[in-house]
MDTraj code that builds the backbone (N, CA, C; nanometers):
import mdtraj as md
import numpy as np

residues = "MET GLN ILE ALA LEU ARG SER SER LEU ALA ALA SER GLY VAL ARG LYS LEU HIS GLY ILE HIS ARG PHE HIS SER PRO SER HIS SER GLY PHE SER MET PHE THR THR LEU THR SER ARG TYR GLY ASP ILE THR ARG VAL TYR ALA THR GLY ALA SER GLU LYS THR SER GLN GLN ASP LYS LEU GLY TYR SER GLY VAL ARG ALA SER GLU LYS MET ALA GLN MET ASP SER GLU ARG MET ASN LYS PHE ARG SER LYS ILE ASN ARG VAL GLY SER GLN CYS GLY ILE ASP PRO ALA LEU ILE ALA ALA ILE ILE SER ARG GLU SER ARG ALA GLY ASN ALA LEU ASP ASP GLY TRP GLY ASP HIS GLY ASN ALA TRP GLY LEU MET GLN VAL ASP ILE ARG HIS HIS SER ALA LYS GLY ASP TRP ASP SER GLU GLU HIS LEU ARG GLN ALA THR GLY ILE LEU VAL HIS PHE ILE LYS ARG ILE GLN ASN LYS PHE PRO SER TRP SER ARG GLU GLN GLN LEU LYS GLY GLY ILE ALA ALA TYR ASN MET GLY ASP GLY ASN VAL HIS SER TYR GLU ASN VAL ASP ALA ILE THR THR GLY LYS ASP TYR SER ASN ASP VAL VAL ALA ARG ALA LYS TRP TYR LYS ARG ASN GLY TYR".split()
xyz = np.array([
    [5.8811, -6.0087, -2.2013],
    [5.7966, -5.8890, -2.2006],
    [5.7890, -5.8334, -2.0598],
    [5.8061, -5.7008, -2.0487],
    [5.7986, -5.6375, -1.9182],
    [5.6548, -5.6325, -1.8709],
    [5.6270, -5.6881, -1.7568],
    [5.4929, -5.6872, -1.6998],
    [5.4869, -5.5790, -1.5934],
    [5.3780, -5.5069, -1.5883],
    [5.3606, -5.4029, -1.4878],
    [5.3778, -5.4622, -1.3495],
    [5.4566, -5.3958, -1.2657],
    [5.4894, -5.4486, -1.1346],
    [5.3775, -5.4243, -1.0365],
    [5.3522, -5.5235, -0.9524],
    [5.2577, -5.5071, -0.8442],
    [5.3331, -5.4517, -0.7248],
    [5.2902, -5.3386, -0.6766],
    [5.3669, -5.2688, -0.5754],
    [5.3355, -5.3180, -0.4357],
    [5.4124, -5.2644, -0.3430],
    [5.3857, -5.2899, -0.2020],
    [5.2668, -5.2068, -0.1586],
    [5.2186, -5.2333, -0.0398],
    [5.1080, -5.1559, 0.0146],
    [5.1577, -5.0298, 0.0831],
    [5.2806, -4.9910, 0.0520],
    [5.3411, -4.8734, 0.1120],
    [5.3350, -4.8881, 0.2632],
    [5.2791, -4.7901, 0.3303],
    [5.2772, -4.7954, 0.4764],
    [5.1428, -4.8400, 0.5309],
    [5.0588, -4.8916, 0.4445],
    [4.9223, -4.9206, 0.4893],
    [4.9130, -5.0420, 0.5794],
    [5.0041, -5.1389, 0.5637],
    [5.0036, -5.2560, 0.6494],
    [4.8805, -5.3412, 0.6355],
    [4.8155, -5.3380, 0.5205],
    [4.6901, -5.4115, 0.5037],
    [4.7164, -5.5609, 0.4952],
    [4.6429, -5.6376, 0.5718],
    [4.6525, -5.7828, 0.5669],
    [4.5202, -5.8456, 0.5257],
    [4.4128, -5.7760, 0.5488],
    [4.2824, -5.8344, 0.5212],
    [4.1894, -5.7235, 0.4742],
    [4.1094, -5.7534, 0.3746],
    [4.0161, -5.6558, 0.3215],
    [3.8789, -5.6773, 0.3835],
    [3.8151, -5.5695, 0.4245],
    [3.6832, -5.5785, 0.4855],
    [3.5871, -5.4874, 0.4104],
    [3.4602, -5.5176, 0.4207],
    [3.3579, -5.4254, 0.3748],
    [3.3505, -5.4065, 0.2258],
    [3.3874, -5.5069, 0.1467],
    [3.3730, -5.4938, 0.0034],
    [3.2249, -5.4964, -0.0312],
    [3.1774, -5.3910, -0.0949],
    [3.0361, -5.3829, -0.1297],
    [3.0093, -5.4626, -0.2553],
    [2.8945, -5.5237, -0.2615],
    [2.8617, -5.6094, -0.3742],
    [2.7302, -5.5658, -0.4374],
    [2.7266, -5.5761, -0.5713],
    [2.6015, -5.5613, -0.6438],
    [2.5547, -5.7003, -0.6799],
    [2.4291, -5.7286, -0.6655],
    [2.3758, -5.8601, -0.6992],
    [2.2997, -5.8500, -0.8300],
    [2.3482, -5.9189, -0.9309],
    [2.2847, -5.9158, -1.0619],
    [2.1890, -6.0322, -1.0751],
    [2.0708, -6.0105, -1.1337],
    [1.9771, -6.1202, -1.1541],
    [2.0180, -6.2105, -1.2681],
    [2.1198, -6.1704, -1.3419],
    [2.1596, -6.2473, -1.4590],
    [2.2475, -6.3636, -1.4190],
    [2.2276, -6.4778, -1.4824],
    [2.3126, -6.5939, -1.4589],
    [2.4016, -6.6209, -1.5790],
    [2.3953, -6.5346, -1.6779],
    [2.4707, -6.5563, -1.8009],
    [2.6028, -6.4839, -1.8021],
    [2.6280, -6.4021, -1.6986],
    [2.7480, -6.3216, -1.6974],
    [2.7276, -6.1863, -1.7633],
    [2.6063, -6.1557, -1.8094],
    [2.5781, -6.0259, -1.8696],
    [2.5943, -5.9181, -1.7641],
    [2.6630, -5.8118, -1.7993],
    [2.6982, -5.7108, -1.7011],
    [2.5873, -5.6094, -1.6790],
    [2.5583, -5.5806, -1.5517],
    [2.4654, -5.4737, -1.5187],
    [2.5220, -5.3388, -1.5591],
    [2.6528, -5.3322, -1.5857],
    [2.7163, -5.2056, -1.6156],
    [2.6868, -5.1572, -1.7565],
    [2.6047, -5.2308, -1.8313],
    [2.5548, -5.1746, -1.9557],
    [2.4629, -5.0569, -1.9271],
    [2.4068, -5.0522, -1.8072],
    [2.3185, -4.9417, -1.7705],
    [2.3649, -4.8694, -1.6445],
    [2.4497, -4.9302, -1.5638],
    [2.4967, -4.8692, -1.4409],
    [2.6456, -4.8406, -1.4502],
    [2.6909, -4.7372, -1.3806],
    [2.8329, -4.7093, -1.3732],
    [2.8849, -4.7534, -1.2377],
    [3.0154, -4.7627, -1.2274],
    [3.0780, -4.8033, -1.1031],
    [3.0388, -4.7091, -0.9902],
    [3.0196, -4.7644, -0.8722],
    [2.9897, -4.6798, -0.7570],
    [3.1092, -4.5920, -0.7219],
    [3.2244, -4.6200, -0.7786],
    [3.3452, -4.5438, -0.7482],
    [3.3781, -4.4399, -0.8546],
    [3.2904, -4.4189, -0.9516],
    [3.3136, -4.3184, -1.0534],
    [3.2939, -4.3746, -1.1932],
    [3.2742, -4.2850, -1.2877],
    [3.2490, -4.3215, -1.4270],
    [3.3806, -4.3221, -1.5035],
    [3.4261, -4.4392, -1.5440],
    [3.5561, -4.4512, -1.6100],
    [3.5601, -4.3711, -1.7395],
    [3.4467, -4.3521, -1.8040],
    [3.4454, -4.2793, -1.9313],
    [3.4672, -4.1299, -1.9122],
    [3.4561, -4.0825, -1.7880],
    [3.4757, -3.9403, -1.7584],
    [3.6136, -3.9114, -1.7002],
    [3.6984, -4.0121, -1.6918],
    [3.8332, -3.9944, -1.6376],
    [3.9272, -3.9539, -1.7509],
    [3.9973, -3.8440, -1.7323],
    [4.0935, -3.7988, -1.8329],
    [4.2134, -3.8931, -1.8344],
    [4.2619, -3.9252, -1.9537],
    [4.3763, -4.0156, -1.9658],
    [4.4607, -3.9781, -2.0862],
    [4.5923, -3.9836, -2.0684],
    [4.6855, -3.9539, -2.1779],
    [4.7330, -4.0799, -2.2487],
    [4.7015, -4.1965, -2.1933],
    [4.7373, -4.3218, -2.2582],
    [4.8767, -4.3714, -2.2249],
    [4.9231, -4.4660, -2.3041],
    [5.0481, -4.5380, -2.2777],
    [5.1709, -4.4539, -2.3100],
    [5.2745, -4.4746, -2.2303],
    [5.4035, -4.4120, -2.2579],
    [5.4732, -4.4853, -2.3718],
    [5.5786, -4.4252, -2.4225],
    [5.6564, -4.4901, -2.5281],
    [5.7141, -4.6220, -2.4785],
    [5.7582, -4.6243, -2.3517],
    [5.8145, -4.7470, -2.2955],
    [5.7118, -4.8594, -2.2953],
    [5.5901, -4.8300, -2.2531],
    [5.4858, -4.9322, -2.2493],
    [5.4469, -4.9766, -2.3893],
    [5.4365, -4.8836, -2.4810],
    [5.3949, -4.9184, -2.6174],
    [5.4980, -5.0046, -2.6889],
    [5.6222, -5.0018, -2.6402],
    [5.7259, -5.0839, -2.7023],
    [5.7056, -5.2330, -2.6762],
    [5.6180, -5.2688, -2.5817],
    [5.5844, -5.4101, -2.5621],
    [5.5381, -5.4725, -2.6930],
    [5.4641, -5.3959, -2.7704],
    [5.4121, -5.4441, -2.8984],
    [5.4852, -5.3825, -3.0168],
    [5.6005, -5.3196, -2.9859],
    [5.6821, -5.2562, -3.0902],
    [5.6011, -5.1566, -3.1736],
    [5.5159, -5.0836, -3.1047],
    [5.4386, -4.9800, -3.1719],
    [5.5266, -4.8577, -3.1944],
    [5.5054, -4.7908, -3.3006],
    [5.5849, -4.6722, -3.3301],
    [5.5200, -4.5448, -3.2811],
    [5.4302, -4.5568, -3.1849],
    [5.3588, -4.4410, -3.1329],
    [5.3176, -4.4700, -2.9890],
    [5.2778, -4.3672, -2.9182],
    [5.2361, -4.3813, -2.7783],
    [5.1013, -4.3122, -2.7609],
    [5.0610, -4.2910, -2.6355],
    [4.9368, -4.2209, -2.6077],
    [4.8136, -4.3095, -2.6118],
    [4.6977, -4.2468, -2.6207],
    [4.5702, -4.3186, -2.6192],
    [4.5620, -4.4177, -2.7347],
    [4.6105, -4.3775, -2.8501],
    [4.6080, -4.4667, -2.9667],
    [4.6802, -4.5974, -2.9370],
    [4.7948, -4.5896, -2.8692],
    [4.8710, -4.7102, -2.8354],
    [4.7955, -4.7950, -2.7337],
    [4.7377, -4.7316, -2.6328],
    [4.6598, -4.8060, -2.5330],
    [4.5455, -4.8808, -2.5990],
    [4.4762, -4.8136, -2.6889],
    [4.3631, -4.8762, -2.7569],
    [4.4087, -4.9921, -2.8449],
    [4.5221, -4.9769, -2.9097],
    [4.5734, -5.0842, -2.9944],
    [4.6082, -5.2067, -2.9114],
    [4.6732, -5.1871, -2.7966],
    [4.7096, -5.3002, -2.7115],
    [4.5853, -5.3671, -2.6530],
    [4.4866, -5.2880, -2.6143],
    [4.3602, -5.3448, -2.5662],
    [4.2946, -5.4282, -2.6753],
    [4.2958, -5.3767, -2.7958],
    [4.2371, -5.4496, -2.9083],
    [4.3110, -5.5803, -2.9341],
    [4.4432, -5.5768, -2.9255],
    [4.5223, -5.6972, -2.9503],
    [4.4960, -5.8047, -2.8456],
    [4.4558, -5.7637, -2.7259],
    [4.4264, -5.8590, -2.6184],
    [4.2805, -5.9042, -2.6180],
    [4.1976, -5.8442, -2.7013],
    [4.0528, -5.8619, -2.6884],
    [4.0057, -6.0044, -2.7144],
    [4.0671, -6.0747, -2.8081],
    [4.0229, -6.2115, -2.8355],
    [4.0474, -6.3015, -2.7154],
    [4.1654, -6.2874, -2.6532],
    [4.1932, -6.3649, -2.5315],
    [4.1022, -6.3194, -2.4180],
    [4.0786, -6.1883, -2.4091],
    [3.9968, -6.1338, -2.3006],
    [3.8556, -6.1897, -2.3040],
    [3.8039, -6.2113, -2.4227],
    [3.6658, -6.2574, -2.4349],
    [3.6423, -6.3925, -2.3684],
    [3.7477, -6.4704, -2.3496],
    [3.7346, -6.5990, -2.2805],
    [3.6982, -6.5793, -2.1337],
    [3.7310, -6.4634, -2.0805],
    [3.7079, -6.4354, -1.9383],
    [3.5912, -6.3392, -1.9167],
    [3.5213, -6.3034, -2.0221],
    [3.4209, -6.1971, -2.0150],
    [3.3141, -6.2233, -1.9089],
    [3.2590, -6.3452, -1.9044],
    [3.1528, -6.3743, -1.8076],
    [3.2027, -6.3602, -1.6649],
    [3.3236, -6.4087, -1.6380],
    [3.3816, -6.3964, -1.5041],
    [3.4040, -6.2497, -1.4695],
    [3.4568, -6.1746, -1.5633],
    [3.4822, -6.0323, -1.5417],
    [3.3522, -5.9590, -1.5102],
    [3.2481, -5.9871, -1.5851],
    [3.1195, -5.9210, -1.5623],
    [3.0612, -5.9545, -1.4257],
    [3.0708, -6.0810, -1.3857],
    [3.0166, -6.1194, -1.2546],
    [3.0928, -6.0519, -1.1417],
    [3.2246, -6.0518, -1.1504],
    [3.3054, -5.9900, -1.0453],
    [3.2817, -5.8393, -1.0420],
    [3.2700, -5.7773, -1.1578],
    [3.2406, -5.6349, -1.1617],
    [3.1106, -5.6024, -1.0916],
    [3.0069, -5.6812, -1.1162],
    [2.8776, -5.6599, -1.0514],
    [2.8859, -5.6819, -0.9013],
    [2.9615, -5.7832, -0.8591],
    [2.9747, -5.8140, -0.7170],
    [3.0508, -5.7052, -0.6415],
    [3.1518, -5.6493, -0.7040],
    [3.2415, -5.5561, -0.6351],
    [3.2120, -5.4095, -0.6640],
    [3.1193, -5.3819, -0.7557],
    [3.0869, -5.2432, -0.7866],
    [3.1906, -5.1736, -0.8710],
    [3.2634, -5.2501, -0.9518],
    [3.3669, -5.1960, -1.0398],
    [3.3281, -5.2241, -1.1845],
    [3.3424, -5.1249, -1.2694],
    [3.3092, -5.1420, -1.4105],
    [3.3913, -5.2566, -1.4698],
    [3.3275, -5.3555, -1.5313],
    [3.4016, -5.4659, -1.5932],
    [3.5054, -5.4187, -1.6938],
    [3.4800, -5.3059, -1.7593],
    [3.5778, -5.2529, -1.8544],
    [3.7089, -5.2189, -1.7854],
    [3.7022, -5.1732, -1.6609],
    [3.8232, -5.1426, -1.5853],
    [3.8962, -5.2701, -1.5465],
    [3.8230, -5.3720, -1.5059],
    [3.8860, -5.5003, -1.4743],
    [3.9570, -5.5546, -1.5974],
    [3.8901, -5.5493, -1.7120],
    [3.9513, -5.5965, -1.8363],
    [4.0765, -5.5168, -1.8693],
    [4.0732, -5.3868, -1.8463],
    [4.1884, -5.3022, -1.8761],
    [4.3082, -5.3372, -1.7889],
    [4.2837, -5.3654, -1.6611],
    [4.3936, -5.4050, -1.5725],
    [4.4493, -5.5398, -1.6151],
    [4.3621, -5.6316, -1.6539],
    [4.4080, -5.7614, -1.7041],
    [4.4941, -5.7424, -1.8281],
    [4.4527, -5.6540, -1.9169],
    [4.5295, -5.6261, -2.0380],
    [4.6664, -5.5695, -2.0035],
    [4.6696, -5.4722, -1.9161],
    [4.7957, -5.4085, -1.8777],
    [4.8864, -5.5044, -1.8019],
    [4.8305, -5.5780, -1.7069],
    [4.9125, -5.6600, -1.6184],
    [4.9653, -5.7871, -1.6843],
    [4.8823, -5.8549, -1.7607],
    [4.9225, -5.9875, -1.8103],
    [4.8932, -6.0090, -1.9580],
    [4.8488, -5.9045, -2.0260],
    [4.8090, -5.9160, -2.1659],
    [4.7076, -6.0283, -2.1824],
    [4.6104, -6.0281, -2.0912],
    [4.5038, -6.1298, -2.0884],
    [4.5613, -6.2705, -2.0781],
    [4.6684, -6.2823, -1.9998],
    [4.7313, -6.4115, -1.9736],
    [4.8465, -6.4449, -2.0647],
    [4.8635, -6.3717, -2.1725],
    [4.9647, -6.4057, -2.2729],
    [5.1069, -6.3858, -2.2230],
    [5.1250, -6.2977, -2.1239],
    [5.2583, -6.2684, -2.0727],
    [5.2948, -6.3521, -1.9501],
    [5.2087, -6.4455, -1.9115],
    [5.2323, -6.5242, -1.7905],
    [5.3035, -6.6549, -1.8205],
    [5.3744, -6.7031, -1.7211],
    [5.4406, -6.8334, -1.7275],
    [5.3758, -6.9229, -1.6228],
    [5.2878, -7.0113, -1.6673],
    [5.2118, -7.0966, -1.5751],
    [5.1390, -7.0142, -1.4697],
    [5.0886, -6.9004, -1.5099],
    [5.0116, -6.8151, -1.4206],
    [5.0921, -6.7104, -1.3464],
    [5.2243, -6.7160, -1.3585],
    [5.3113, -6.6259, -1.2829],
    [5.3667, -6.5146, -1.3705],
    [5.3916, -6.3996, -1.3068],
    [5.4573, -6.2876, -1.3714],
    [5.5452, -6.2159, -1.2714],
    [5.6064, -6.1058, -1.3134],
    [5.6924, -6.0257, -1.2255],
    [5.7967, -6.1123, -1.1561],
    [5.8662, -6.1937, -1.2353],
    [5.9742, -6.2786, -1.1838],
    [5.9271, -6.3716, -1.0717],
    [5.8047, -6.4195, -1.0840],
    [5.7506, -6.5127, -0.9864],
    [5.6919, -6.4483, -0.8631],
    [5.6799, -6.3165, -0.8628],
    [5.6273, -6.2462, -0.7458],
    [5.4789, -6.2131, -0.7549],
    [5.4195, -6.2317, -0.8726],
    [5.2796, -6.1923, -0.8907],
    [5.2026, -6.3024, -0.9624],
    [5.0761, -6.3175, -0.9252],
    [4.9952, -6.4318, -0.9674],
    [4.8704, -6.3877, -1.0430],
    [4.8466, -6.4545, -1.1517],
    [4.7178, -6.4460, -1.2176],
    [4.7005, -6.3330, -1.3169],
    [4.5816, -6.3294, -1.3735],
    [4.5484, -6.2315, -1.4766],
    [4.5695, -6.0878, -1.4305],
    [4.5408, -6.0608, -1.3033],
    [4.5517, -5.9250, -1.2510],
    [4.6755, -5.9061, -1.1646],
    [4.7628, -6.0069, -1.1611],
    [4.8941, -5.9983, -1.0964],
    [4.8888, -5.9553, -0.9498],
    [4.8308, -6.0409, -0.8676],
    [4.8302, -6.0204, -0.7226],
    [4.9705, -6.0463, -0.6689],
    [5.0246, -5.9511, -0.5958],
    [5.1602, -5.9605, -0.5416],
    [5.1610, -6.0554, -0.4219],
    [5.2269, -6.1689, -0.4370],
    [5.2272, -6.2690, -0.3300],
    [5.3169, -6.2289, -0.2136],
    [5.3936, -6.1212, -0.2292],
    [5.4737, -6.0719, -0.1169],
    [5.3863, -6.0008, -0.0140],
    [5.2643, -5.9668, -0.0525],
    [5.1748, -5.8932, 0.0369],
    [5.0377, -5.9573, 0.0515],
    [5.0096, -6.0582, -0.0299],
    [4.8804, -6.1259, -0.0254],
    [4.9011, -6.2748, -0.0479],
    [4.8150, -6.3544, 0.0112],
    [4.8111, -6.4969, -0.0195],
    [4.7211, -6.5148, -0.1408],
    [4.7806, -6.5571, -0.2509],
    [4.7047, -6.5682, -0.3756],
    [4.5902, -6.6675, -0.3610],
    [4.4764, -6.6329, -0.4178],
    [4.3580, -6.7184, -0.4111],
    [4.3175, -6.7634, -0.5509],
    [4.2833, -6.8905, -0.5630],
    [4.2285, -6.9413, -0.6877],
    [4.3314, -6.9656, -0.7961],
    [4.2871, -7.0276, -0.9041],
    [4.3714, -7.0477, -1.0210],
    [4.3979, -6.9132, -1.0878],
    [4.4985, -6.9099, -1.1728],
    [4.5430, -6.7838, -1.2315],
    [4.4339, -6.7129, -1.3115],
    [4.3402, -6.7897, -1.3671],
    [4.2341, -6.7310, -1.4493],
    [4.0956, -6.7499, -1.3888],
    [4.0908, -6.7732, -1.2592],
    [3.9641, -6.8067, -1.1935],
    [3.8876, -6.6823, -1.1504],
    [3.7592, -6.7012, -1.1283],
    [3.6758, -6.5942, -1.0749],
    [3.7209, -6.5568, -0.9342],
    [3.7669, -6.6541, -0.8578],
    [3.8165, -6.6264, -0.7227],
    [3.9359, -6.5317, -0.7271],
    [4.0271, -6.5549, -0.8205],
    [4.1417, -6.4649, -0.8368],
    [4.0962, -6.3244, -0.8747],
    [4.0057, -6.3153, -0.9710],
    [3.9575, -6.1847, -1.0149],
    [3.8884, -6.1108, -0.9011],
    [3.8145, -6.1844, -0.8182],
    [3.7452, -6.1222, -0.7054],
    [3.8456, -6.0698, -0.6033],
    [3.9497, -6.1476, -0.5757],
    [4.0511, -6.1017, -0.4814],
    [4.1201, -5.9752, -0.5326],
    [4.1636, -5.9781, -0.6577],
    [4.2367, -5.8646, -0.7129],
    [4.1488, -5.7403, -0.7224],
    [4.0238, -5.7577, -0.7604],
    [3.9328, -5.6439, -0.7685],
    [3.9049, -5.5887, -0.6294],
    [3.8991, -5.6762, -0.5294],
    [3.8859, -5.6304, -0.3918],
    [4.0044, -5.5460, -0.3484],
    [4.1236, -5.5832, -0.3931],
    [4.2433, -5.5041, -0.3632],
    [4.2326, -5.3669, -0.4292],
    [4.1854, -5.3643, -0.5534],
    [4.1635, -5.2365, -0.6217],
    [4.0650, -5.1498, -0.5441],
    [3.9538, -5.2071, -0.5004],
    [3.8541, -5.1322, -0.4233],
    [3.9164, -5.0764, -0.2959],
    [3.9970, -5.1579, -0.2300],
    [4.0657, -5.1121, -0.1090],
    [4.1474, -4.9866, -0.1367],
    [4.2215, -4.9870, -0.2465],
    [4.3063, -4.8725, -0.2770],
    [4.2245, -4.7509, -0.3197],
    [4.1149, -4.7721, -0.3892],
    [4.0277, -4.6590, -0.4225],
    [3.9784, -4.5927, -0.2942],
    [3.9390, -4.6729, -0.1965],
    [3.8916, -4.6188, -0.0693],
    [4.0035, -4.5473, 0.0058],
    [4.1249, -4.5998, -0.0025],
    [4.2390, -4.5322, 0.0606],
    [4.2599, -4.3936, -0.0012],
    [4.2483, -4.3874, -0.1336],
    [4.2653, -4.2593, -0.2017],
    [4.1495, -4.1652, -0.1692],
    [4.0283, -4.2183, -0.1579],
    [3.9138, -4.1351, -0.1185],
    [3.9384, -4.0696, 0.0168],
    [3.9919, -4.1463, 0.1100],
    [4.0198, -4.0936, 0.2436],
    [4.1374, -3.9970, 0.2428],
    [4.2347, -4.0229, 0.1568],
    [4.3554, -3.9401, 0.1512],
    [4.3293, -3.8072, 0.0808],
    [4.2427, -3.8105, -0.0208],
    [4.2149, -3.6901, -0.0996],
    [4.0630, -3.6678, -0.1092],
    [3.9994, -3.6294, 0.0006],
    [3.8528, -3.6171, 0.0012],
    [3.8002, -3.5067, -0.0903],
    [3.8828, -3.4105, -0.1264],
    [3.8371, -3.3009, -0.2125],
    [3.8402, -3.3375, -0.3608],
    [3.9013, -3.4496, -0.3960],
    [3.9039, -3.4923, -0.5360],
    [3.7648, -3.5376, -0.5785],
    [3.7363, -3.5265, -0.7066],
    [3.6120, -3.5817, -0.7598],
    [3.6182, -3.7340, -0.7558],
    [3.5036, -3.7982, -0.7718],
    [3.5019, -3.9451, -0.7722],
    [3.5895, -4.0000, -0.8842],
    [3.5872, -3.9347, -0.9989],
    [3.6681, -3.9821, -1.1106],
    [3.8169, -3.9637, -1.0838],
    [3.8548, -3.8554, -1.0181],
    [3.9949, -3.8366, -0.9808],
    [4.0379, -3.9416, -0.8784],
    [3.9509, -3.9690, -0.7818],
    [3.9812, -4.0719, -0.6822],
    [3.9919, -4.2094, -0.7464],
    [3.9081, -4.2354, -0.8456],
    [3.9154, -4.3628, -0.9172],
    [4.0497, -4.3776, -0.9870],
    [4.0932, -4.2730, -1.0547],
    [4.2229, -4.2774, -1.1229],
    [4.3366, -4.2927, -1.0223],
    [4.3268, -4.2220, -0.9101],
    [4.4280, -4.2366, -0.8062],
    [4.4323, -4.3768, -0.7498],
    [4.3145, -4.4400, -0.7347],
    [4.3092, -4.5776, -0.6867],
    [4.3729, -4.6750, -0.7835],
    [4.3570, -4.6492, -0.9128],
    [4.4202, -4.7343, -1.0139],
    [4.5718, -4.7229, -1.0040],
    [4.6221, -4.6010, -0.9886],
    [4.7664, -4.5828, -0.9712],
    [4.8149, -4.6522, -0.8445],
    [4.7366, -4.6420, -0.7365],
    [4.7743, -4.7053, -0.6101],
    [4.7756, -4.8571, -0.6213],
    [4.6889, -4.9139, -0.7038],
    [4.6900, -5.0585, -0.7268],
    [4.8259, -5.1028, -0.7784],
    [4.8916, -5.0167, -0.8520],
    [5.0238, -5.0480, -0.9055],
    [5.1363, -5.0193, -0.8071],
    [5.1312, -4.9054, -0.7388],
    [5.2462, -4.8625, -0.6598],
    [5.2151, -4.8275, -0.5149],
    [5.0934, -4.8539, -0.4685],
    [5.0589, -4.8246, -0.3302],
    [5.0103, -4.6818, -0.3123],
    [4.9158, -4.6618, -0.2232],
    [4.8601, -4.5283, -0.2030],
    [4.9607, -4.4313, -0.1435],
    [5.0620, -4.4825, -0.0761],
    [5.1654, -4.3959, -0.0205],
    [5.2487, -4.3264, -0.1255],
    [5.2424, -4.3745, -0.2487],
    [5.3187, -4.3142, -0.3580],
    [5.2342, -4.2227, -0.4458],
    [5.1090, -4.2006, -0.4081],
    [5.0236, -4.1059, -0.4796],
    [5.0218, -3.9763, -0.3992],
    [5.0790, -3.8704, -0.4579],
    [5.0946, -3.7446, -0.3850],
    [5.0116, -3.6305, -0.4423],
    [4.9768, -3.6382, -0.5698],
    [4.8954, -3.5337, -0.6310],
    [4.8275, -3.5906, -0.7544],
    [4.7164, -3.5280, -0.7939],
    [4.6469, -3.5754, -0.9131],
    [4.7269, -3.5441, -1.0386],
    [4.7899, -3.4287, -1.0402],
    [4.8649, -3.3871, -1.1583],
    [4.9803, -3.4820, -1.1883],
    [5.0372, -3.5409, -1.0847],
    [5.1510, -3.6314, -1.1017],
    [5.1173, -3.7713, -1.0507],
    [4.9950, -3.8154, -1.0792],
    [4.9465, -3.9418, -1.0237],
    [5.0315, -4.0602, -1.0687],
    [5.0914, -4.0520, -1.1868],
    [5.1722, -4.1623, -1.2387],
    [5.3221, -4.1394, -1.2247],
    [5.3612, -4.0454, -1.1407],
    [5.5025, -4.0097, -1.1308],
    [5.5905, -4.1278, -1.0930],
    [5.5369, -4.2221, -1.0139],
    [5.6186, -4.3344, -0.9653],
    [5.5648, -4.4679, -1.0147],
    [5.4572, -4.4678, -1.0916],
    [5.4030, -4.5956, -1.1383],
    [5.4912, -4.6565, -1.2466],
    [5.4725, -4.7848, -1.2708],
    [5.5485, -4.8553, -1.3731],
    [5.5275, -4.7893, -1.5090],
    [5.6368, -4.7541, -1.5741],
    [5.6285, -4.6864, -1.7026],
    [5.5863, -4.5414, -1.6929],
    [5.5632, -4.4943, -1.5689],
    [5.5147, -4.3584, -1.5425],
    [5.3859, -4.3277, -1.6204],
    [5.3039, -4.4326, -1.6366],
    [5.1816, -4.4154, -1.7157],
    [5.0691, -4.5084, -1.6723],
    [5.0839, -4.5788, -1.5612],
    [4.9958, -4.6913, -1.5311],
    [4.8479, -4.6533, -1.5340],
    [4.8088, -4.5538, -1.4558],
    [4.6658, -4.5208, -1.4516],
    [4.6189, -4.4598, -1.5830],
    [4.7017, -4.3783, -1.6464],
    [4.6638, -4.3185, -1.7745],
    [4.6471, -4.4236, -1.8833],
    [4.7319, -4.5240, -1.8824],
    [4.7211, -4.6330, -1.9796],
    [4.5998, -4.7205, -1.9501],
    [4.5822, -4.7585, -1.8235],
    [4.4699, -4.8448, -1.7860],
    [4.3364, -4.7772, -1.8176],
    [4.3241, -4.6501, -1.7859],
    [4.1986, -4.5797, -1.8137],
    [4.1705, -4.5767, -1.9636],
    [4.2723, -4.5502, -2.0437],
    [4.2527, -4.5475, -2.1891],
    [4.2108, -4.6846, -2.2415],
    [4.2711, -4.7905, -2.1881],
    [4.2307, -4.9258, -2.2286],
    [4.0871, -4.9535, -2.1836],
    [4.0532, -4.9100, -2.0622],
    [3.9180, -4.9334, -2.0103],
    [3.8128, -4.8673, -2.0986],
    [3.8417, -4.7484, -2.1457],
    [3.7465, -4.6804, -2.2342],
    [3.7268, -4.7593, -2.3630],
    [3.8346, -4.8194, -2.4131],
    [3.8215, -4.9014, -2.5342],
    [3.7335, -5.0230, -2.5061],
    [3.7594, -5.0915, -2.3937],
    [3.6771, -5.2084, -2.3594],
    [3.5320, -5.1679, -2.3348],
    [3.5110, -5.0512, -2.2764],
    [3.3745, -5.0036, -2.2525],
    [3.3002, -4.9856, -2.3845],
    [3.3692, -4.9348, -2.4838],
    [3.3066, -4.9147, -2.6148],
    [3.2878, -5.0457, -2.6905],
    [3.3519, -5.1507, -2.6416],
    [3.3489, -5.2777, -2.7130],
    [3.2873, -5.3899, -2.6296],
    [3.1825, -5.3563, -2.5565],
    [3.0971, -5.4585, -2.4984],
    [3.1178, -5.4935, -2.3535],
    [3.2101, -5.4265, -2.2844],
    [3.2322, -5.4572, -2.1428],
    [3.1636, -5.3532, -2.0551],
])
top = md.Topology()
chain = top.add_chain()
for i, resn in enumerate(residues, 1):
    res = top.add_residue(resn, chain, resSeq=i)
    for name in ("N", "CA", "C"):
        top.add_atom(name, md.element.get_by_symbol(name[0]), res)
traj = md.Trajectory(xyz[None], top)
């Protein structure tokens, strides 16, 4: 199965992430504060998305593409995803990212672990549920650990901030979508909102991830 590729950091030269903002939840059960709060980086439910390309939908041999295909793939991963729900919710609260978005990236990158070989994907170049590229980062934690999810979500936050700085006139939701695309292919490959997925894997990465995130949001994340 083709796994979405983890891209280089383009020209950013990032070696260490600083200033990751955290939300502190009073819950110890893993219940997400995002049932009432939205991500500080934008509301995923307000991001326009066209869904999965035909190439991506062929992973599951679906005879259709678009939002319907993204939702179907998210649904197919949901039983496996539920095993990680508490970890996803805690990391989302800590990093200020909607847990539904974290779940969507996990679905796209590793099919909630189903596409991994002993935790590895992308021909041994990427690690864990969210596929951290070991060519640019030292992987942290076990493939399904909270430490891994925190590292990968921190990388996502870094790219959202890069896009915010690169395109200050974009809305928060546009910057969020651009950050998702940059998580896949680097912020140096994001040139316009209209063509945000022009160079991403399958030419649909952010559109597919957003559509999956909306499904997870409607289904308890």
